[in-house]
PQR file with spaces between the fields and no chain letter, atoms N, CA, C, O and H, PARSE charges and radii, in Angstrom:
ATOM       1  N    MET     1     102.173  107.895  105.948 -0.4000 1.5000
ATOM       2  CA   MET     1     102.203  106.442  105.665 -0.0000 2.0000
ATOM       3  C    MET     1     102.475  105.938  106.974  0.5500 1.7000
ATOM       4  O    MET     1     101.842  104.927  107.280 -0.5500 1.4000
ATOM       5  N    ASN     2     103.658  106.637  108.233 -0.4000 1.5000
ATOM       6  CA   ASN     2     104.009  106.366  109.043 -0.0000 2.0000
ATOM       7  C    ASN     2     103.331  105.617  110.435  0.5500 1.7000
ATOM       8  O    ASN     2     103.759  104.889  111.330 -0.5500 1.4000
ATOM       9  H    ASN     2     104.171  107.458  107.985  0.4000 1.0000
ATOM      10  N    ASN     3     102.148  106.175  110.108 -0.4000 1.5000
ATOM      11  CA   ASN     3     100.979  105.223  110.922 -0.0000 2.0000
ATOM      12  C    ASN     3     100.492  103.840  110.811  0.5500 1.7000
ATOM      13  O    ASN     3     100.000  103.193  111.736 -0.5500 1.4000
ATOM      14  H    ASN     3     101.800  106.766  109.381  0.4000 1.0000
ATOM      15  N    ILE     4     100.698  103.382  109.424 -0.4000 1.5000
ATOM      16  CA   ILE     4     100.414  102.303  108.932 -0.0000 2.0000
ATOM      17  C    ILE     4     101.443  101.134  108.652  0.5500 1.7000
ATOM      18  O    ILE     4     102.474  101.194  107.982 -0.5500 1.4000
ATOM      19  H    ILE     4     101.098  103.907  108.673  0.4000 1.0000
ATOM      20  N    LYS     5     100.983  100.206  109.238 -0.4000 1.5000
ATOM      21  CA   LYS     5     102.249   99.067  109.360 -0.0000 2.0000
ATOM      22  C    LYS     5     101.784   97.802  108.852  0.5500 1.7000
ATOM      23  O    LYS     5     100.606   97.776  108.497 -0.5500 1.4000
ATOM      24  H    LYS     5     100.146  100.157  109.782  0.4000 1.0000
ATOM      25  N    VAL     6     102.424   96.809  108.751 -0.4000 1.5000
ATOM      26  CA   VAL     6     102.272   95.887  108.175 -0.0000 2.0000
ATOM      27  C    VAL     6     101.693   94.964  109.480  0.5500 1.7000
ATOM      28  O    VAL     6     102.083   94.980  110.648 -0.5500 1.4000
ATOM      29  H    VAL     6     103.381   96.831  109.040  0.4000 1.0000
ATOM      30  N    GLY     7     100.688   94.208  108.893 -0.4000 1.5000
ATOM      31  CA   GLY     7     100.082   93.318  109.951 -0.0000 2.0000
ATOM      32  C    GLY     7      98.822   93.947  110.613  0.5500 1.7000
ATOM      33  O    GLY     7      97.956   93.270  111.168 -0.5500 1.4000
ATOM      34  H    GLY     7     100.371   94.195  107.945  0.4000 1.0000
ATOM      35  N    MET     8      98.799   95.120  110.519 -0.4000 1.5000
ATOM      36  CA   MET     8      97.435   96.040  110.949 -0.0000 2.0000
ATOM      37  C    MET     8      96.262   95.272  110.230  0.5500 1.7000
ATOM      38  O    MET     8      96.431   94.600  109.212 -0.5500 1.4000
ATOM      39  H    MET     8      99.502   95.670  110.068  0.4000 1.0000
ATOM      40  N    THR     9      94.977   95.455  110.912 -0.4000 1.5000
ATOM      41  CA   THR     9      93.937   94.858  110.045 -0.0000 2.0000
ATOM      42  C    THR     9      93.082   96.148  109.907  0.5500 1.7000
ATOM      43  O    THR     9      92.775   96.908  110.826 -0.5500 1.4000
ATOM      44  H    THR     9      94.840   96.001  111.739  0.4000 1.0000
ATOM      45  N    ILE    10      92.715   96.273  108.445 -0.4000 1.5000
ATOM      46  CA   ILE    10      91.684   97.114  108.261 -0.0000 2.0000
ATOM      47  C    ILE    10      90.625   96.982  107.821  0.5500 1.7000
ATOM      48  O    ILE    10      90.547   95.900  107.241 -0.5500 1.4000
ATOM      49  H    ILE    10      92.964   95.656  107.698  0.4000 1.0000
ATOM      50  N    LYS    11      89.294   97.810  107.777 -0.4000 1.5000
ATOM      51  CA   LYS    11      87.908   97.664  107.978 -0.0000 2.0000
ATOM      52  C    LYS    11      87.696   98.828  106.423  0.5500 1.7000
ATOM      53  O    LYS    11      88.248   99.869  106.070 -0.5500 1.4000
ATOM      54  H    LYS    11      89.357   98.690  108.248  0.4000 1.0000
ATOM      55  N    LEU    12      86.780   98.094  105.937 -0.4000 1.5000
ATOM      56  CA   LEU    12      86.054   98.767  104.519 -0.0000 2.0000
ATOM      57  C    LEU    12      84.960   99.721  105.114  0.5500 1.7000
ATOM      58  O    LEU    12      83.940   99.229  105.598 -0.5500 1.4000
ATOM      59  H    LEU    12      86.331   97.248  106.224  0.4000 1.0000
ATOM      60  N    VAL    13      85.114  100.790  105.091 -0.4000 1.5000
ATOM      61  CA   VAL    13      84.200  101.564  105.268 -0.0000 2.0000
ATOM      62  C    VAL    13      83.391  102.506  104.404  0.5500 1.7000
ATOM      63  O    VAL    13      82.628  103.364  104.847 -0.5500 1.4000
ATOM      64  H    VAL    13      85.942  101.189  104.698  0.4000 1.0000
ATOM      65  N    ARG    14      83.697  102.196  102.785 -0.4000 1.5000
ATOM      66  CA   ARG    14      82.562  103.051  101.933 -0.0000 2.0000
ATOM      67  C    ARG    14      82.382  101.943  100.750  0.5500 1.7000
ATOM      68  O    ARG    14      83.283  101.107  100.800 -0.5500 1.4000
ATOM      69  H    ARG    14      84.317  101.499  102.425  0.4000 1.0000
ATOM      70  N    ASP    15      81.714  101.789  100.002 -0.4000 1.5000
ATOM      71  CA   ASP    15      81.637  100.903   98.687 -0.0000 2.0000
ATOM      72  C    ASP    15      82.459  101.236   97.748  0.5500 1.7000
ATOM      73  O    ASP    15      82.574  102.328   97.192 -0.5500 1.4000
ATOM      74  H    ASP    15      80.981  102.468   99.961  0.4000 1.0000
ATOM      75  N    ILE    16      83.104  100.147   97.559 -0.4000 1.5000
ATOM      76  CA   ILE    16      84.432  100.837   96.751 -0.0000 2.0000
ATOM      77  C    ILE    16      83.950  100.109   95.261  0.5500 1.7000
ATOM      78  O    ILE    16      84.837  100.082   94.408 -0.5500 1.4000
ATOM      79  H    ILE    16      83.011   99.260   98.011  0.4000 1.0000
ATOM      80  N    GLY    17      82.661   99.537   94.891 -0.4000 1.5000
ATOM      81  CA   GLY    17      82.473   99.172   93.642 -0.0000 2.0000
ATOM      82  C    GLY    17      82.788   97.871   93.147  0.5500 1.7000
ATOM      83  O    GLY    17      82.427   97.508   92.027 -0.5500 1.4000
ATOM      84  H    GLY    17      81.939   99.559   95.583  0.4000 1.0000
ATOM      85  N    GLU    18      83.566   97.017   94.075 -0.4000 1.5000
ATOM      86  CA   GLU    18      84.025   95.740   94.012 -0.0000 2.0000
ATOM      87  C    GLU    18      83.255   94.713   95.073  0.5500 1.7000
ATOM      88  O    GLU    18      82.796   95.140   96.133 -0.5500 1.4000
ATOM      89  H    GLU    18      83.859   97.311   94.984  0.4000 1.0000
ATOM      90  N    ASN    19      83.165   93.399   94.703 -0.4000 1.5000
ATOM      91  CA   ASN    19      82.281   92.559   95.015 -0.0000 2.0000
ATOM      92  C    ASN    19      82.675   92.315   96.504  0.5500 1.7000
ATOM      93  O    ASN    19      82.486   91.220   97.034 -0.5500 1.4000
ATOM      94  H    ASN    19      83.538   93.052   93.842  0.4000 1.0000
ATOM      95  N    ILE    20      83.110   93.144   97.016 -0.4000 1.5000
ATOM      96  CA   ILE    20      83.507   93.409   98.869 -0.0000 2.0000
ATOM      97  C    ILE    20      82.313   94.143   99.453  0.5500 1.7000
ATOM      98  O    ILE    20      81.876   95.161   98.915 -0.5500 1.4000
ATOM      99  H    ILE    20      83.264   94.033   96.585  0.4000 1.0000
ATOM     100  N    PRO    21      81.871   93.705  100.381 -0.5600 1.5000
ATOM     101  CA   PRO    21      81.072   94.265  100.837  0.2800 2.0000
ATOM     102  C    PRO    21      81.597   95.251  102.041  0.5500 1.7000
ATOM     103  O    PRO    21      82.737   95.032  102.451 -0.5500 1.4000
ATOM     104  N    VAL    22      80.843   96.329  102.642 -0.4000 1.5000
ATOM     105  CA   VAL    22      81.300   97.415  103.312 -0.0000 2.0000
ATOM     106  C    VAL    22      81.354   96.820  104.938  0.5500 1.7000
ATOM     107  O    VAL    22      80.232   96.462  105.297 -0.5500 1.4000
ATOM     108  H    VAL    22      79.917   96.507  102.309  0.4000 1.0000
ATOM     109  N    GLY    23      82.064   96.699  105.643 -0.4000 1.5000
ATOM     110  CA   GLY    23      82.536   95.564  106.906 -0.0000 2.0000
ATOM     111  C    GLY    23      83.353   94.934  106.889  0.5500 1.7000
ATOM     112  O    GLY    23      83.860   94.558  107.947 -0.5500 1.4000
ATOM     113  H    GLY    23      82.975   96.991  105.351  0.4000 1.0000
ATOM     114  N    SER    24      83.835   94.545  105.670 -0.4000 1.5000
ATOM     115  CA   SER    24      84.847   93.620  105.185 -0.0000 2.0000
ATOM     116  C    SER    24      86.092   93.929  105.870  0.5500 1.7000
ATOM     117  O    SER    24      86.290   95.101  106.190 -0.5500 1.4000
ATOM     118  H    SER    24      83.424   94.849  104.811  0.4000 1.0000
ATOM     119  N    THR    25      87.052   92.945  106.166 -0.4000 1.5000
ATOM     120  CA   THR    25      88.344   93.335  107.026 -0.0000 2.0000
ATOM     121  C    THR    25      89.120   92.630  106.297  0.5500 1.7000
ATOM     122  O    THR    25      88.872   91.622  105.636 -0.5500 1.4000
ATOM     123  H    THR    25      86.891   91.992  105.906  0.4000 1.0000
ATOM     124  N    ALA    26      90.554   93.490  106.517 -0.4000 1.5000
ATOM     125  CA   ALA    26      91.432   92.653  105.361 -0.0000 2.0000
ATOM     126  C    ALA    26      93.030   92.943  106.402  0.5500 1.7000
ATOM     127  O    ALA    26      93.034   93.715  107.361 -0.5500 1.4000
ATOM     128  H    ALA    26      90.755   94.309  107.054  0.4000 1.0000
ATOM     129  N    THR    27      93.842   92.422  106.102 -0.4000 1.5000
ATOM     130  CA   THR    27      95.246   92.662  107.108 -0.0000 2.0000
ATOM     131  C    THR    27      96.415   93.402  105.921  0.5500 1.7000
ATOM     132  O    THR    27      96.516   92.859  104.821 -0.5500 1.4000
ATOM     133  H    THR    27      93.838   91.795  105.323  0.4000 1.0000
ATOM     134  N    ILE    28      97.001   94.270  106.141 -0.4000 1.5000
ATOM     135  CA   ILE    28      98.440   94.957  105.390 -0.0000 2.0000
ATOM     136  C    ILE    28      99.239   93.684  105.725  0.5500 1.7000
ATOM     137  O    ILE    28      99.457   93.098  106.786 -0.5500 1.4000
ATOM     138  H    ILE    28      96.919   94.711  107.034  0.4000 1.0000
ATOM     139  N    VAL    29      99.626   93.444  104.348 -0.4000 1.5000
ATOM     140  CA   VAL    29     100.757   92.431  104.127 -0.0000 2.0000
ATOM     141  C    VAL    29     102.109   92.831  103.756  0.5500 1.7000
ATOM     142  O    VAL    29     103.087   92.270  104.251 -0.5500 1.4000
ATOM     143  H    VAL    29      99.448   93.919  103.486  0.4000 1.0000
ATOM     144  N    TYR    30     102.232   94.003  102.700 -0.4000 1.5000
ATOM     145  CA   TYR    30     103.424   94.414  102.487 -0.0000 2.0000
ATOM     146  C    TYR    30     102.939   96.044  102.279  0.5500 1.7000
ATOM     147  O    TYR    30     101.750   96.345  102.377 -0.5500 1.4000
ATOM     148  H    TYR    30     101.437   94.459  102.298  0.4000 1.0000
ATOM     149  N    ILE    31     104.001   97.064  101.980 -0.4000 1.5000
ATOM     150  CA   ILE    31     104.126   98.208  101.607 -0.0000 2.0000
ATOM     151  C    ILE    31     105.213   98.564  100.936  0.5500 1.7000
ATOM     152  O    ILE    31     106.339   98.381  101.399 -0.5500 1.4000
ATOM     153  H    ILE    31     104.968   96.819  101.901  0.4000 1.0000
ATOM     154  N    ASP    32     105.022   99.033   99.937 -0.4000 1.5000
ATOM     155  CA   ASP    32     106.395   98.802   98.697 -0.0000 2.0000
ATOM     156  C    ASP    32     106.951  100.192   98.720  0.5500 1.7000
ATOM     157  O    ASP    32     106.146  101.068   99.035 -0.5500 1.4000
ATOM     158  H    ASP    32     104.107   99.181   99.561  0.4000 1.0000
ATOM     159  N    ASP    33     107.981  100.498   98.490 -0.4000 1.5000
ATOM     160  CA   ASP    33     108.639  102.038   98.197 -0.0000 2.0000
ATOM     161  C    ASP    33     107.942  103.061   97.750  0.5500 1.7000
ATOM     162  O    ASP    33     108.300  104.228   97.903 -0.5500 1.4000
ATOM     163  H    ASP    33     108.635   99.786   98.234  0.4000 1.0000
ATOM     164  N    PHE    34     106.915  102.712   97.175 -0.4000 1.5000
ATOM     165  CA   PHE    34     105.951  103.819   96.506 -0.0000 2.0000
ATOM     166  C    PHE    34     104.709  103.608   97.268  0.5500 1.7000
ATOM     167  O    PHE    34     103.699  103.422   96.590 -0.5500 1.4000
ATOM     168  H    PHE    34     106.624  101.763   97.050  0.4000 1.0000
ATOM     169  N    ASP    35     104.577  103.600   98.714 -0.4000 1.5000
ATOM     170  CA   ASP    35     103.746  103.598   99.352 -0.0000 2.0000
ATOM     171  C    ASP    35     102.131  103.074   98.604  0.5500 1.7000
ATOM     172  O    ASP    35     101.068  103.687   98.705 -0.5500 1.4000
ATOM     173  H    ASP    35     105.397  103.751   99.265  0.4000 1.0000
ATOM     174  N    GLN    36     102.390  101.692   97.817 -0.4000 1.5000
ATOM     175  CA   GLN    36     101.270  100.854   97.639 -0.0000 2.0000
ATOM     176  C    GLN    36     101.209   99.858   98.648  0.5500 1.7000
ATOM     177  O    GLN    36     102.182   99.220   99.050 -0.5500 1.4000
ATOM     178  H    GLN    36     103.253  101.194   97.735  0.4000 1.0000
ATOM     179  N    ILE    37     100.139   99.750   99.015 -0.4000 1.5000
ATOM     180  CA   ILE    37      99.698   98.808  100.108 -0.0000 2.0000
ATOM     181  C    ILE    37      98.939   97.341   99.419  0.5500 1.7000
ATOM     182  O    ILE    37      98.128   97.367   98.493 -0.5500 1.4000
ATOM     183  H    ILE    37      99.349  100.269   98.689  0.4000 1.0000
ATOM     184  N    PHE    38      99.386   96.212  100.060 -0.4000 1.5000
ATOM     185  CA   PHE    38      99.160   95.287   99.252 -0.0000 2.0000
ATOM     186  C    PHE    38      98.197   94.564  100.760  0.5500 1.7000
ATOM     187  O    PHE    38      98.532   94.833  101.913 -0.5500 1.4000
ATOM     188  H    PHE    38     100.045   96.191  100.812  0.4000 1.0000
ATOM     189  N    ILE    39      97.192   93.791  100.470 -0.4000 1.5000
ATOM     190  CA   ILE    39      96.298   93.434  101.806 -0.0000 2.0000
ATOM     191  C    ILE    39      95.906   92.227  101.261  0.5500 1.7000
ATOM     192  O    ILE    39      95.958   91.935  100.066 -0.5500 1.4000
ATOM     193  H    ILE    39      96.920   93.572   99.533  0.4000 1.0000
ATOM     194  N    ASP    40      95.444   91.414  102.323 -0.4000 1.5000
ATOM     195  CA   ASP    40      94.926   90.085  102.016 -0.0000 2.0000
ATOM     196  C    ASP    40      93.504   90.216  102.910  0.5500 1.7000
ATOM     197  O    ASP    40      93.347   90.197  104.131 -0.5500 1.4000
ATOM     198  H    ASP    40      95.402   91.652  103.293  0.4000 1.0000
ATOM     199  N    TRP    41      92.734   90.327  102.041 -0.4000 1.5000
ATOM     200  CA   TRP    41      91.100   89.959  102.894 -0.0000 2.0000
ATOM     201  C    TRP    41      91.140   88.933  103.184  0.5500 1.7000
ATOM     202  O    TRP    41      91.876   88.094  102.664 -0.5500 1.4000
ATOM     203  H    TRP    41      92.862   90.342  101.050  0.4000 1.0000
ATOM     204  N    LYS    42      89.993   88.648  104.512 -0.4000 1.5000
ATOM     205  CA   LYS    42      89.794   87.687  105.371 -0.0000 2.0000
ATOM     206  C    LYS    42      89.132   86.567  104.616  0.5500 1.7000
ATOM     207  O    LYS    42      89.055   85.516  105.252 -0.5500 1.4000
ATOM     208  H    LYS    42      89.396   89.330  104.935  0.4000 1.0000
ATOM     209  N    ASP    43      88.479   86.562  103.005 -0.4000 1.5000
ATOM     210  CA   ASP    43      88.132   85.948  102.158 -0.0000 2.0000
ATOM     211  C    ASP    43      89.150   85.256  101.689  0.5500 1.7000
ATOM     212  O    ASP    43      88.740   84.401  100.905 -0.5500 1.4000
ATOM     213  H    ASP    43      88.542   87.415  102.488  0.4000 1.0000
ATOM     214  N    GLY    44      90.161   85.245  101.804 -0.4000 1.5000
ATOM     215  CA   GLY    44      91.361   84.839  100.765 -0.0000 2.0000
ATOM     216  C    GLY    44      92.086   85.349   99.797  0.5500 1.7000
ATOM     217  O    GLY    44      93.279   85.171   99.553 -0.5500 1.4000
ATOM     218  H    GLY    44      90.494   85.939  102.441  0.4000 1.0000
ATOM     219  N    SER    45      91.061   86.190   99.092 -0.4000 1.5000
ATOM     220  CA   SER    45      91.854   87.251   98.000 -0.0000 2.0000
ATOM     221  C    SER    45      92.892   88.247   98.323  0.5500 1.7000
ATOM     222  O    SER    45      93.193   88.464   99.496 -0.5500 1.4000
ATOM     223  H    SER    45      90.091   86.334   99.290  0.4000 1.0000
ATOM     224  N    GLN    46      93.484   88.897   97.290 -0.4000 1.5000
ATOM     225  CA   GLN    46      94.353   89.832   97.705 -0.0000 2.0000
ATOM     226  C    GLN    46      93.636   91.035   96.793  0.5500 1.7000
ATOM     227  O    GLN    46      92.678   90.989   96.021 -0.5500 1.4000
ATOM     228  H    GLN    46      93.239   88.722   96.336  0.4000 1.0000
ATOM     229  N    ALA    47      94.646   92.308   97.274 -0.4000 1.5000
ATOM     230  CA   ALA    47      94.579   93.405   96.627 -0.0000 2.0000
ATOM     231  C    ALA    47      95.511   94.620   97.023  0.5500 1.7000
ATOM     232  O    ALA    47      95.829   94.847   98.190 -0.5500 1.4000
ATOM     233  H    ALA    47      95.424   92.346   97.901  0.4000 1.0000
ATOM     234  N    LYS    48      95.942   95.420   95.882 -0.4000 1.5000
ATOM     235  CA   LYS    48      96.697   96.366   96.000 -0.0000 2.0000
ATOM     236  C    LYS    48      95.871   97.769   96.135  0.5500 1.7000
ATOM     237  O    LYS    48      95.049   98.230   95.343 -0.5500 1.4000
ATOM     238  H    LYS    48      95.684   95.235   94.934  0.4000 1.0000
ATOM     239  N    ILE    49      96.319   98.297   97.336 -0.4000 1.5000
ATOM     240  CA   ILE    49      95.908   99.963   97.181 -0.0000 2.0000
ATOM     241  C    ILE    49      96.957  101.121   97.320  0.5500 1.7000
ATOM     242  O    ILE    49      98.178  101.070   97.469 -0.5500 1.4000
ATOM     243  H    ILE    49      96.987   97.923   97.979  0.4000 1.0000
ATOM     244  N    SER    50      96.139  102.125   97.228 -0.4000 1.5000
ATOM     245  CA   SER    50      97.264  103.068   97.282 -0.0000 2.0000
ATOM     246  C    SER    50      96.851  103.763   98.839  0.5500 1.7000
ATOM     247  O    SER    50      95.849  103.418   99.465 -0.5500 1.4000
ATOM     248  H    SER    50      95.148  102.167   97.106  0.4000 1.0000
ATOM     249  N    GLU    51      97.765  104.731   99.279 -0.4000 1.5000
ATOM     250  CA   GLU    51      97.579  105.586  100.623 -0.0000 2.0000
ATOM     251  C    GLU    51      96.291  106.175  100.678  0.5500 1.7000
ATOM     252  O    GLU    51      95.508  106.158  101.627 -0.5500 1.4000
ATOM     253  H    GLU    51      98.579  105.012   98.771  0.4000 1.0000
ATOM     254  N    LYS    52      96.068  107.007   98.898 -0.4000 1.5000
ATOM     255  CA   LYS    52      95.019  108.095   98.975 -0.0000 2.0000
ATOM     256  C    LYS    52      93.896  106.833   99.465  0.5500 1.7000
ATOM     257  O    LYS    52      93.145  107.034  100.419 -0.5500 1.4000
ATOM     258  H    LYS    52      96.704  107.021   98.126  0.4000 1.0000
ATOM     259  N    GLN    53      93.879  105.581   98.733 -0.4000 1.5000
ATOM     260  CA   GLN    53      92.415  105.127   98.916 -0.0000 2.0000
ATOM     261  C    GLN    53      92.501  104.219  100.183  0.5500 1.7000
ATOM     262  O    GLN    53      91.449  103.864  100.713 -0.5500 1.4000
ATOM     263  H    GLN    53      94.490  105.417   97.958  0.4000 1.0000
ATOM     264  N    LEU    54      93.581  103.866  100.643 -0.4000 1.5000
ATOM     265  CA   LEU    54      93.458  103.791  102.133 -0.0000 2.0000
ATOM     266  C    LEU    54      92.957  104.457  102.988  0.5500 1.7000
ATOM     267  O    LEU    54      92.238  103.945  103.846 -0.5500 1.4000
ATOM     268  H    LEU    54      94.436  104.155  100.213  0.4000 1.0000
ATOM     269  N    PHE    55      93.199  105.629  102.953 -0.4000 1.5000
ATOM     270  CA   PHE    55      92.285  106.597  104.105 -0.0000 2.0000
ATOM     271  C    PHE    55      91.494  107.165  103.575  0.5500 1.7000
ATOM     272  O    PHE    55      91.126  108.202  104.126 -0.5500 1.4000
ATOM     273  H    PHE    55      93.783  106.046  102.256  0.4000 1.0000
ATOM     274  N    LYS    56      90.766  106.728  102.096 -0.4000 1.5000
ATOM     275  CA   LYS    56      89.215  107.418  101.924 -0.0000 2.0000
ATOM     276  C    LYS    56      88.613  106.164  102.180  0.5500 1.7000
ATOM     277  O    LYS    56      87.431  106.382  102.444 -0.5500 1.4000
ATOM     278  H    LYS    56      91.065  105.886  101.648  0.4000 1.0000
ATOM     279  N    ASN    57      88.855  104.998  102.227 -0.4000 1.5000
ATOM     280  CA   ASN    57      87.623  103.754  102.238 -0.0000 2.0000
ATOM     281  C    ASN    57      87.728  102.797  103.205  0.5500 1.7000
ATOM     282  O    ASN    57      86.942  101.850  103.248 -0.5500 1.4000
ATOM     283  H    ASN    57      89.815  104.820  102.013  0.4000 1.0000
ATOM     284  N    PHE    58      88.845  102.984  104.186 -0.4000 1.5000
ATOM     285  CA   PHE    58      89.021  102.317  105.497 -0.0000 2.0000
ATOM     286  C    PHE    58      89.131  102.759  106.428  0.5500 1.7000
ATOM     287  O    PHE    58      89.357  103.969  106.402 -0.5500 1.4000
ATOM     288  H    PHE    58      89.483  103.753  104.152  0.4000 1.0000
ATOM     289  N    GLU    59      89.070  102.281  107.389 -0.4000 1.5000
ATOM     290  CA   GLU    59      89.757  102.501  109.190 -0.0000 2.0000
ATOM     291  C    GLU    59      90.321  101.540  109.441  0.5500 1.7000
ATOM     292  O    GLU    59      90.085  100.431  108.962 -0.5500 1.4000
ATOM     293  H    GLU    59      88.886  101.298  107.410  0.4000 1.0000
ATOM     294  N    VAL    60      91.175  101.822  110.251 -0.4000 1.5000
ATOM     295  CA   VAL    60      92.219  100.513  111.221 -0.0000 2.0000
ATOM     296  C    VAL    60      91.070  100.081  112.294  0.5500 1.7000
ATOM     297  O    VAL    60      90.427  100.832  113.028 -0.5500 1.4000
ATOM     298  H    VAL    60      91.367  102.723  110.641  0.4000 1.0000
ATOM     299  N    ALA    61      91.013   99.059  112.214 -0.4000 1.5000
ATOM     300  CA   ALA    61      89.937   97.775  112.930 -0.0000 2.0000
ATOM     301  C    ALA    61      90.541   97.903  114.179  0.5500 1.7000
ATOM     302  O    ALA    61      91.752   97.752  114.343 -0.5500 1.4000
ATOM     303  H    ALA    61      91.535   98.448  111.618  0.4000 1.0000
ATOM     304  N    ALA    62      89.696   98.193  115.131 -0.4000 1.5000
ATOM     305  CA   ALA    62      90.158   97.655  116.804 -0.0000 2.0000
ATOM     306  C    ALA    62      90.605   96.544  116.907  0.5500 1.7000
ATOM     307  O    ALA    62      90.939   96.113  118.010 -0.5500 1.4000
ATOM     308  H    ALA    62      88.712   98.315  114.998  0.4000 1.0000
């Protein structure tokens, strides 16, 4: 988790079965003490993902 920081932009690279298309981007807005990552999607919606989900389904956008 040391490489992941608040403010980073992440990009969805795998279908996660929700109405979010692959290629969508989000910004990390908060990481709690249990390594749960809170993100704001560019469309304005919010989500919570685990560190495992982050590394499996997202990449850090350039």
